[in-house]
C-alpha positions as CSV (number, residue, x, y, z in Angstrom):
1,M,-37.0,17.4,-62.7
2,G,-37.2,18.9,-59.2
3,L,-34.3,20.0,-57.0
4,K,-32.3,17.3,-55.2
5,V,-30.9,17.8,-51.7
6,Y,-27.8,16.1,-50.3
7,I,-28.1,14.4,-46.9
8,N,-25.2,12.3,-45.6
9,G,-23.9,11.3,-49.0
10,E,-27.3,10.6,-50.6
11,F,-29.5,12.7,-52.8
12,F,-33.3,13.1,-52.2
13,E,-36.0,14.9,-54.1
14,K,-36.7,18.3,-52.4
15,G,-40.1,17.2,-51.2
16,Q,-38.6,14.0,-49.6
17,A,-35.5,15.5,-48.1
18,C,-36.1,15.0,-44.4
19,I,-34.2,14.7,-41.1
20,S,-35.6,13.3,-37.9
21,V,-37.6,15.4,-35.5
22,Y,-35.2,14.1,-32.9
23,D,-32.2,15.8,-34.6
24,H,-30.7,18.3,-32.1
25,G,-30.3,20.7,-35.0
26,L,-34.1,21.0,-35.0
27,L,-34.7,20.5,-31.3
28,Y,-32.1,23.0,-30.0
29,G,-30.4,24.7,-33.0
30,D,-27.3,22.6,-32.3
31,G,-25.3,22.8,-35.4
32,V,-23.4,25.1,-37.8
33,F,-23.9,26.3,-41.3
34,E,-22.6,28.3,-44.2
35,G,-24.3,30.3,-47.0
36,I,-22.2,30.2,-50.1
37,R,-22.6,31.5,-53.7
38,A,-21.7,29.8,-56.9
39,Y,-21.0,32.0,-59.9
40,N,-20.7,30.4,-63.4
41,G,-20.2,27.0,-62.0
42,R,-17.5,28.1,-59.5
43,I,-18.0,28.2,-55.7
44,F,-17.0,31.7,-54.6
45,R,-14.4,31.8,-51.8
46,R,-14.9,28.1,-51.2
47,H,-11.9,27.6,-49.0
48,E,-12.9,30.5,-46.8
49,H,-16.4,29.3,-46.3
50,V,-15.5,25.7,-45.7
51,G,-12.7,26.8,-43.3
52,R,-15.1,28.9,-41.3
53,L,-17.6,25.9,-41.1
54,F,-14.9,23.8,-39.6
55,R,-13.8,26.5,-37.1
56,S,-17.4,27.0,-36.1
57,A,-17.8,23.2,-35.6
58,E,-14.7,23.0,-33.6
59,A,-15.8,25.9,-31.4
60,I,-19.0,23.9,-30.4
61,A,-17.2,20.6,-30.1
62,L,-18.9,19.2,-33.2
63,Q,-16.9,16.7,-35.2
64,I,-17.7,17.0,-38.9
65,P,-17.6,13.5,-40.4
66,L,-16.1,14.6,-43.8
67,S,-12.9,16.3,-44.8
68,P,-12.9,19.8,-46.2
69,E,-12.0,18.4,-49.6
70,Q,-14.9,15.9,-49.5
71,I,-17.4,18.6,-48.6
72,S,-16.1,20.7,-51.5
73,Q,-16.5,17.8,-53.9
74,D,-20.1,17.1,-52.6
75,M,-21.1,20.8,-53.0
76,Y,-19.9,20.6,-56.7
77,R,-21.8,17.3,-57.1
78,T,-25.0,18.9,-55.7
79,L,-24.6,21.8,-58.2
80,E,-24.0,19.5,-61.1
81,L,-26.9,17.1,-60.3
82,N,-29.3,20.1,-60.1
83,G,-27.9,21.6,-63.3
84,L,-27.0,24.9,-61.5
85,R,-24.1,27.2,-62.3
86,D,-25.3,30.4,-60.5
87,A,-26.7,29.3,-57.2
88,Y,-26.9,29.8,-53.4
89,I,-25.6,26.9,-51.4
90,R,-26.7,26.2,-47.9
91,L,-24.3,23.9,-46.2
92,L,-25.1,22.7,-42.7
93,V,-24.0,20.2,-40.1
94,T,-26.3,19.2,-37.3
95,R,-25.4,17.5,-34.0
96,G,-27.6,14.6,-35.2
97,I,-30.4,12.4,-33.8
98,G,-30.5,12.3,-30.0
99,L,-32.8,12.2,-27.0
100,L,-35.2,14.7,-25.7
101,G,-32.5,16.5,-23.7
102,I,-29.7,18.8,-24.5
103,D,-26.9,16.3,-23.8
104,P,-24.9,16.2,-27.1
105,S,-23.2,12.9,-26.1
106,K,-26.5,11.2,-26.6
107,C,-26.6,12.0,-30.3
108,A,-25.8,9.2,-32.8
109,G,-23.6,11.4,-35.0
110,P,-23.6,14.6,-37.1
111,Q,-25.6,15.0,-40.2
112,V,-24.4,16.9,-43.3
113,V,-26.9,18.6,-45.5
114,I,-26.3,20.5,-48.8
115,I,-29.0,22.5,-50.5
116,A,-28.4,24.3,-53.8
117,D,-31.1,26.7,-55.0
118,S,-31.6,30.3,-56.2
119,I,-31.9,33.2,-53.8
120,E,-32.9,36.9,-54.0
121,L,-32.4,38.6,-50.7
122,Y,-33.2,42.1,-51.8
123,P,-35.1,43.2,-55.0
124,Q,-33.0,44.8,-57.7
125,E,-34.6,48.2,-57.1
126,L,-32.9,48.5,-53.8
127,Y,-29.4,48.1,-55.4
128,E,-30.4,51.0,-57.6
129,N,-32.2,53.2,-55.0
130,G,-30.8,52.1,-51.7
131,L,-32.1,50.5,-48.5
132,K,-33.6,52.2,-45.4
133,L,-32.7,50.7,-42.0
134,I,-33.6,51.1,-38.4
135,I,-31.5,50.6,-35.3
136,T,-33.2,47.8,-33.5
137,K,-33.9,47.6,-29.8
138,T,-32.8,44.0,-29.8
139,V,-29.1,43.9,-29.0
140,R,-26.5,41.5,-30.2
141,T,-25.7,38.4,-28.2
142,P,-22.6,39.4,-26.1
143,R,-19.4,37.5,-26.8
144,Y,-19.0,36.4,-23.2
145,S,-22.3,34.5,-23.6
146,F,-21.6,33.0,-27.1
147,D,-18.8,33.6,-29.6
148,T,-20.5,35.5,-32.4
149,R,-17.9,34.3,-34.9
150,V,-19.6,30.9,-34.8
151,K,-22.1,30.6,-37.5
152,S,-24.6,28.5,-35.6
153,L,-28.0,27.2,-36.5
154,N,-29.4,29.1,-33.5
155,Y,-30.3,32.5,-35.1
156,L,-33.1,33.5,-32.7
157,N,-31.3,36.7,-31.6
158,N,-31.2,37.8,-35.3
159,I,-34.7,36.7,-36.0
160,I,-36.2,38.7,-33.1
161,A,-34.4,41.8,-34.5
162,K,-35.7,40.9,-38.0
163,I,-39.3,40.8,-36.7
164,E,-38.7,44.2,-35.2
165,C,-37.6,45.5,-38.6
166,L,-40.6,44.1,-40.4
167,R,-43.0,45.6,-37.9
168,A,-41.3,49.0,-38.6
169,G,-41.8,48.6,-42.3
170,V,-38.1,48.0,-43.3
171,M,-36.3,45.0,-44.5
172,E,-33.2,45.2,-42.4
173,G,-31.9,46.7,-39.1
174,I,-28.7,47.4,-37.3
175,M,-28.0,45.7,-34.0
176,L,-25.9,47.3,-31.3
177,N,-23.9,45.4,-28.8
178,T,-24.4,45.6,-25.0
179,D,-22.0,48.6,-24.9
180,G,-24.1,50.6,-27.3
181,K,-21.6,50.2,-30.2
182,V,-22.6,49.2,-33.7
183,A,-22.3,45.5,-34.3
184,E,-24.0,44.2,-37.5
185,C,-27.3,43.9,-39.2
186,T,-29.6,40.9,-38.7
187,G,-28.1,39.2,-41.7
188,D,-25.3,41.3,-43.1
189,N,-22.2,43.2,-42.1
190,I,-22.2,47.0,-42.2
191,F,-19.7,49.6,-43.6
192,I,-19.6,53.4,-43.8
193,V,-17.5,55.7,-45.9
194,K,-16.3,59.0,-44.4
195,G,-14.0,60.9,-46.6
196,S,-11.4,58.4,-47.9
197,Q,-11.9,56.0,-45.1
198,L,-14.0,52.8,-45.3
199,A,-14.9,51.7,-41.7
200,T,-16.6,48.6,-40.3
201,P,-17.0,47.3,-36.8
202,P,-14.3,45.0,-35.4
203,V,-14.7,41.4,-34.3
204,S,-14.7,42.6,-30.7
205,A,-18.0,44.5,-31.4
206,C,-19.8,41.0,-31.5
207,I,-19.9,40.4,-35.2
208,L,-19.7,37.5,-37.6
209,E,-16.6,37.8,-39.7
210,G,-18.3,37.8,-43.1
211,V,-16.5,36.4,-46.1
212,T,-17.9,39.2,-48.3
213,R,-16.8,41.7,-45.7
214,K,-13.2,40.5,-46.0
215,V,-13.3,40.7,-49.8
216,V,-14.5,44.3,-49.7
217,M,-11.8,45.2,-47.2
218,D,-9.2,43.7,-49.5
219,L,-10.6,45.6,-52.5
220,A,-10.8,49.0,-50.7
221,P,-7.2,50.2,-51.5
222,E,-7.8,49.7,-55.2
223,A,-10.9,51.8,-54.9
224,G,-8.9,54.6,-53.2
225,L,-10.2,53.9,-49.7
226,E,-8.4,53.1,-46.5
227,A,-10.1,50.1,-44.9
228,V,-10.2,50.2,-41.1
229,E,-12.0,48.3,-38.3
230,R,-13.1,50.5,-35.5
231,D,-15.9,50.9,-32.9
232,M,-18.8,53.0,-34.1
233,V,-21.9,54.5,-32.4
234,P,-25.1,55.4,-34.2
235,E,-24.0,59.0,-34.6
236,D,-21.1,57.8,-36.8
237,L,-23.6,56.1,-39.1
238,Y,-25.9,59.2,-39.3
239,A,-22.8,61.4,-40.2
240,A,-21.5,59.0,-42.9
241,D,-21.0,60.0,-46.5
242,E,-22.1,56.5,-47.6
243,C,-23.3,53.3,-46.0
244,F,-23.7,49.8,-47.4
245,L,-24.2,46.2,-46.2
246,T,-22.3,43.1,-47.3
247,G,-23.2,39.5,-47.2
248,T,-23.0,36.3,-49.3
249,A,-26.6,36.5,-50.5
250,A,-26.8,40.4,-50.5
251,E,-23.3,40.9,-52.0
252,I,-23.1,44.8,-51.6
253,V,-26.3,46.7,-51.1
254,P,-26.4,50.5,-50.5
255,V,-28.1,52.2,-47.6
256,V,-29.6,55.6,-48.0
257,G,-31.4,56.1,-44.6
258,I,-31.2,55.0,-41.0
259,D,-33.9,55.8,-38.4
260,D,-35.4,58.4,-40.7
261,R,-32.0,60.1,-41.1
262,Q,-30.8,60.6,-44.6
263,I,-27.3,59.2,-45.3
264,G,-25.2,61.4,-47.5
265,D,-27.2,62.9,-50.3
266,G,-29.9,60.2,-50.0
267,R,-28.7,58.2,-53.0
268,P,-26.4,55.2,-53.3
269,G,-22.8,56.5,-53.1
270,A,-20.1,56.4,-55.8
271,H,-17.7,54.4,-53.7
272,T,-20.4,51.8,-53.0
273,A,-21.1,51.5,-56.7
274,T,-17.4,51.1,-57.4
275,L,-16.9,48.4,-54.8
276,L,-20.0,46.5,-56.1
277,S,-18.6,46.6,-59.6
278,M,-15.2,45.4,-58.4
279,F,-16.8,42.7,-56.2
280,R,-18.6,41.3,-59.2
281,Q,-15.4,41.3,-61.3
282,E,-13.9,39.4,-58.4
283,T,-16.6,36.7,-58.6
284,E,-15.6,36.2,-62.3
285,K,-11.9,35.7,-61.4
286,D,-12.3,33.4,-58.4
287,P,-11.1,29.9,-59.2
288,G,-13.7,28.3,-57.0
Protein backbone atom coordinates (compact mmCIF):
# COMPACT_ATOMS: atom_id res chain seq x y z
CA MET A 1 0.00 0.00 0.00
CA GLY A 2 1.39 3.39 -1.01
CA LEU A 3 1.62 6.50 1.11
CA LYS A 4 -1.49 8.59 1.59
CA VAL A 5 -1.51 12.38 1.74
CA TYR A 6 -3.97 14.52 3.69
CA ILE A 7 -5.59 17.40 1.81
CA ASN A 8 -8.38 19.38 3.46
CA GLY A 9 -9.62 16.52 5.63
CA GLU A 10 -9.42 13.80 2.98
CA PHE A 11 -6.71 11.26 2.18
CA PHE A 12 -5.37 10.60 -1.32
CA GLU A 13 -2.86 8.15 -2.72
CA LYS A 14 0.52 9.85 -3.11
CA GLY A 15 0.30 9.74 -6.91
CA GLN A 16 -3.17 11.32 -6.89
CA ALA A 17 -2.55 13.94 -4.20
CA CYS A 18 -2.99 17.16 -6.17
CA ILE A 19 -3.79 20.82 -5.73
CA SER A 20 -4.91 23.25 -8.40
CA VAL A 21 -2.36 25.02 -10.59
CA TYR A 22 -4.33 28.16 -9.64
CA ASP A 23 -3.44 27.76 -5.97
CA HIS A 24 -1.51 30.83 -4.86
CA GLY A 25 0.83 28.59 -2.92
CA LEU A 26 2.08 27.31 -6.28
CA LEU A 27 1.71 30.53 -8.26
CA TYR A 28 3.34 32.86 -5.74
CA GLY A 29 4.70 30.84 -2.82
CA ASP A 30 1.86 32.31 -0.75
CA GLY A 31 1.55 30.10 2.29
CA VAL A 32 3.32 28.74 5.35
CA PHE A 33 4.69 25.38 6.41
CA GLU A 34 6.38 23.34 9.12
CA GLY A 35 8.76 20.41 8.96
CA ILE A 36 8.16 18.16 11.97
CA ARG A 37 9.62 14.87 13.19
CA ALA A 38 7.83 11.94 14.76
CA TYR A 39 9.82 9.57 16.95
CA ASN A 40 8.34 6.26 18.07
CA GLY A 41 4.84 7.43 17.26
CA ARG A 42 5.14 10.79 19.08
CA ILE A 43 5.31 14.11 17.28
CA PHE A 44 8.36 15.88 18.68
CA ARG A 45 7.76 19.38 20.03
CA ARG A 46 4.29 19.35 18.47
CA HIS A 47 3.01 22.39 20.34
CA GLU A 48 6.02 24.49 19.34
CA HIS A 49 5.72 23.58 15.66
CA VAL A 50 1.97 24.09 15.45
CA GLY A 51 2.27 27.34 17.39
CA ARG A 52 4.87 28.64 14.95
CA LEU A 53 2.66 27.64 12.02
CA PHE A 54 -0.16 29.77 13.38
CA ARG A 55 2.17 32.71 14.14
CA SER A 56 3.55 32.53 10.60
CA ALA A 57 0.04 32.44 9.17
CA GLU A 58 -1.04 35.40 11.28
CA ALA A 59 1.99 37.38 10.11
CA ILE A 60 0.90 37.04 6.46
CA ALA A 61 -2.83 37.50 7.23
CA LEU A 62 -3.66 33.88 6.42
CA GLN A 63 -6.56 32.38 8.37
CA ILE A 64 -5.97 28.68 9.01
CA PRO A 65 -9.37 26.93 8.79
CA LEU A 66 -8.59 24.42 11.56
CA SER A 67 -7.75 24.74 15.24
CA PRO A 68 -4.29 23.78 16.55
CA GLU A 69 -5.90 20.77 18.25
CA GLN A 70 -7.54 19.61 15.01
CA ILE A 71 -4.29 19.94 13.07
CA SER A 72 -2.50 17.89 15.73
CA GLN A 73 -5.16 15.18 15.51
CA ASP A 74 -4.94 15.16 11.71
CA MET A 75 -1.14 14.77 11.82
CA TYR A 76 -1.55 11.74 14.07
CA ARG A 77 -4.25 10.37 11.74
CA THR A 78 -1.83 10.75 8.81
CA LEU A 79 0.91 8.88 10.68
CA GLU A 80 -1.46 6.10 11.70
CA LEU A 81 -2.99 5.66 8.26
CA ASN A 82 0.49 5.32 6.76
CA GLY A 83 1.69 2.96 9.49
CA LEU A 84 4.53 5.31 10.43
CA ARG A 85 6.09 5.77 13.87
CA ASP A 86 9.38 7.41 12.88
CA ALA A 87 8.71 9.96 10.17
CA TYR A 88 9.14 13.42 8.79
CA ILE A 89 5.91 15.41 8.57
CA ARG A 90 5.46 18.29 6.15
CA LEU A 91 2.52 20.44 7.25
CA LEU A 92 1.57 23.29 4.95
CA VAL A 93 -1.19 25.81 4.46
CA THR A 94 -1.60 27.59 1.13
CA ARG A 95 -3.61 30.71 0.39
CA GLY A 96 -5.82 28.59 -1.84
CA ILE A 97 -7.22 28.69 -5.35
CA GLY A 98 -7.38 32.17 -6.83
CA LEU A 99 -6.97 34.18 -10.01
CA LEU A 100 -3.87 34.95 -12.08
CA GLY A 101 -2.95 37.93 -9.94
CA ILE A 102 -1.42 38.34 -6.53
CA ASP A 103 -4.55 39.66 -4.80
CA PRO A 104 -5.14 37.18 -1.92
CA SER A 105 -8.72 38.37 -1.47
CA LYS A 106 -9.58 36.61 -4.73
CA CYS A 107 -8.69 33.19 -3.28
CA ALA A 108 -11.49 30.81 -2.37
CA GLY A 109 -9.95 29.73 0.93
CA PRO A 110 -6.82 28.16 2.41
CA GLN A 111 -5.84 24.56 1.79
CA VAL A 112 -4.21 22.37 4.44
CA VAL A 113 -1.86 19.58 3.36
CA ILE A 114 -0.13 17.00 5.57
CA ILE A 115 2.55 14.67 4.19
CA ALA A 116 4.20 11.98 6.33
CA ASP A 117 7.23 10.23 4.88
CA SER A 118 10.85 9.37 5.62
CA ILE A 119 13.73 11.81 5.18
CA GLU A 120 17.51 11.68 5.28
CA LEU A 121 18.95 15.17 4.92
CA TYR A 122 22.58 14.17 5.43
CA PRO A 123 24.22 10.73 5.11
CA GLN A 124 25.29 9.04 8.36
CA GLU A 125 28.99 9.44 7.51
CA LEU A 126 28.68 13.22 7.94
CA TYR A 127 27.48 12.80 11.53
CA GLU A 128 30.60 10.74 12.13
CA ASN A 129 33.12 12.75 10.10
CA GLY A 130 31.59 16.23 9.92
CA LEU A 131 30.33 18.58 7.24
CA LYS A 132 32.24 21.17 5.21
CA LEU A 133 30.58 24.48 4.42
CA ILE A 134 31.10 27.66 2.46
CA ILE A 135 29.96 31.18 3.19
CA THR A 136 27.64 32.02 0.32
CA LYS A 137 27.64 35.21 -1.70
CA THR A 138 23.85 35.15 -1.55
CA VAL A 139 22.81 37.16 1.52
CA ARG A 140 19.80 36.56 3.73
CA THR A 141 16.59 38.46 3.02
CA PRO A 142 16.63 41.49 5.35
CA ARG A 143 13.98 41.71 8.06
CA TYR A 144 12.83 45.11 6.84
CA SER A 145 11.82 43.38 3.58
CA PHE A 146 10.26 40.26 5.10
CA ASP A 147 10.15 38.88 8.62
CA THR A 148 12.49 35.88 8.49
CA ARG A 149 10.73 34.36 11.51
CA VAL A 150 7.88 33.50 9.13
CA LYS A 151 8.35 30.00 7.71
CA SER A 152 6.82 30.72 4.33
CA LEU A 153 6.51 28.64 1.18
CA ASN A 154 8.70 31.17 -0.63
CA TYR A 155 12.19 29.72 -0.13
CA LEU A 156 13.84 31.17 -3.23
CA ASN A 157 16.44 33.14 -1.22
CA ASN A 158 17.60 29.88 0.41
CA ILE A 159 17.38 27.91 -2.83
CA ILE A 160 19.67 30.32 -4.71
CA ALA A 161 22.21 30.00 -1.88
CA LYS A 162 21.80 26.19 -1.97
CA ILE A 163 22.59 26.16 -5.70
CA GLU A 164 25.72 28.14 -4.93
CA CYS A 165 26.73 25.47 -2.39
CA LEU A 166 26.17 22.60 -4.80
CA ARG A 167 28.22 24.31 -7.49
CA ALA A 168 31.02 24.66 -4.92
CA GLY A 169 30.84 20.93 -4.17
CA VAL A 170 29.42 21.21 -0.65
CA MET A 171 26.01 20.29 0.76
CA GLU A 172 25.36 23.38 2.85
CA GLY A 173 26.42 27.01 3.20
CA ILE A 174 26.26 29.89 5.64
CA MET A 175 24.30 32.99 4.68
CA LEU A 176 25.29 36.41 6.01
CA ASN A 177 22.85 39.25 6.50
CA THR A 178 23.10 42.64 4.80
CA ASP A 179 25.34 43.86 7.65
CA GLY A 180 27.87 41.10 7.00
CA LYS A 181 26.93 39.23 10.18
CA VAL A 182 26.32 35.48 10.29
CA ALA A 183 22.63 34.65 9.91
CA GLU A 184 21.93 30.96 9.24
CA CYS A 185 22.49 28.20 6.73
CA THR A 186 20.23 27.53 3.77
CA GLY A 187 18.19 25.04 5.80
CA ASP A 188 19.61 24.97 9.33
CA ASN A 189 20.59 27.17 12.25
CA ILE A 190 24.27 27.42 13.18
CA PHE A 191 26.12 27.22 16.51
CA ILE A 192 29.74 27.55 17.56
CA VAL A 193 31.49 26.47 20.75
CA LYS A 194 34.31 28.65 22.08
CA GLY A 195 35.64 27.59 25.45
CA SER A 196 32.60 26.97 27.62
CA GLN A 197 30.30 29.23 25.59
CA LEU A 198 27.75 27.99 23.06
CA ALA A 199 26.84 30.84 20.70
CA THR A 200 24.28 31.24 17.95
CA PRO A 201 23.10 34.30 15.99
CA PRO A 202 20.16 36.25 17.47
CA VAL A 203 16.77 36.72 15.81
CA SER A 204 17.84 40.23 14.80
CA ALA A 205 20.48 38.66 12.51
CA CYS A 206 17.62 37.59 10.16
CA ILE A 207 17.16 33.98 11.20
CA LEU A 208 14.31 31.55 11.55
CA GLU A 209 13.89 30.66 15.22
CA GLY A 210 14.37 26.93 14.87
CA VAL A 211 12.61 24.53 17.22
CA THR A 212 15.69 22.29 17.42
CA ARG A 213 17.77 25.42 18.02
CA LYS A 214 15.69 26.17 21.12
CA VAL A 215 15.98 22.58 22.40
CA VAL A 216 19.78 22.73 22.09
CA MET A 217 19.96 26.05 23.94
CA ASP A 218 17.86 24.60 26.74
CA LEU A 219 20.13 21.54 26.96
CA ALA A 220 23.36 23.56 26.98
CA PRO A 221 23.67 24.16 30.76
CA GLU A 222 23.37 20.44 31.45
CA ALA A 223 26.22 19.92 28.97
CA GLY A 224 28.37 22.44 30.86
CA LEU A 225 27.93 25.22 28.33
CA GLU A 226 26.63 28.78 28.60
CA ALA A 227 24.19 29.35 25.75
CA VAL A 228 24.18 32.89 24.33
CA GLU A 229 22.72 34.65 21.32
CA ARG A 230 25.17 37.13 19.83
CA ASP A 231 26.16 38.67 16.54
CA MET A 232 28.99 36.87 14.81
CA VAL A 233 31.18 37.51 11.78
CA PRO A 234 32.93 34.86 9.65
CA GLU A 235 36.13 35.24 11.68
CA ASP A 236 34.24 34.04 14.77
CA LEU A 237 33.36 30.85 12.91
CA TYR A 238 36.91 30.25 11.72
CA ALA A 239 38.23 30.65 15.27
CA ALA A 240 35.63 28.37 16.90
CA ASP A 241 36.59 25.26 18.85
CA GLU A 242 33.54 23.47 17.44
CA CYS A 243 30.72 24.22 15.05
CA PHE A 244 27.47 22.43 14.30
CA LEU A 245 24.12 22.91 12.59
CA THR A 246 20.64 22.24 13.95
CA GLY A 247 17.34 21.57 12.24
CA THR A 248 14.30 19.35 12.45
CA ALA A 249 15.46 17.06 9.65
CA ALA A 250 19.19 17.38 10.39
CA GLU A 251 18.90 17.19 14.19
CA ILE A 252 22.53 18.12 15.10
CA VAL A 253 25.25 17.71 12.48
CA PRO A 254 28.91 18.62 13.15
CA VAL A 255 30.89 21.03 10.97
CA VAL A 256 34.64 20.50 10.49
CA GLY A 257 35.48 23.08 7.84
CA ILE A 258 34.30 26.43 6.50
CA ASP A 259 35.73 28.04 3.34
CA ASP A 260 38.69 25.63 3.34
CA ARG A 261 39.41 26.61 6.96
CA GLN A 262 39.61 23.79 9.48
CA ILE A 263 37.37 24.15 12.52
CA GLY A 264 39.05 23.06 15.77
CA ASP A 265 41.06 19.92 15.20
CA GLY A 266 39.14 19.07 12.04
CA ARG A 267 36.98 16.43 13.70
CA PRO A 268 33.47 16.54 15.24
CA GLY A 269 33.80 18.06 18.71
CA ALA A 270 33.09 16.46 22.07
CA HIS A 271 30.45 19.05 23.03
CA THR A 272 28.69 18.49 19.71
CA ALA A 273 28.58 14.73 20.34
CA THR A 274 27.30 15.28 23.88
CA LEU A 275 24.51 17.58 22.73
CA LEU A 276 23.49 15.17 19.97
CA SER A 277 23.26 12.34 22.49
CA MET A 278 21.23 14.52 24.86
CA PHE A 279 18.98 15.66 22.04
CA ARG A 280 18.19 12.08 21.05
CA GLN A 281 17.38 11.25 24.67
CA GLU A 282 15.04 14.26 24.62
CA THR A 283 13.17 12.84 21.62
CA GLU A 284 12.49 9.69 23.65
CA LYS A 285 11.05 11.69 26.57
CA ASP A 286 8.92 14.15 24.64
CA PRO A 287 5.19 13.41 25.16
CA GLY A 288 4.27 14.36 21.62
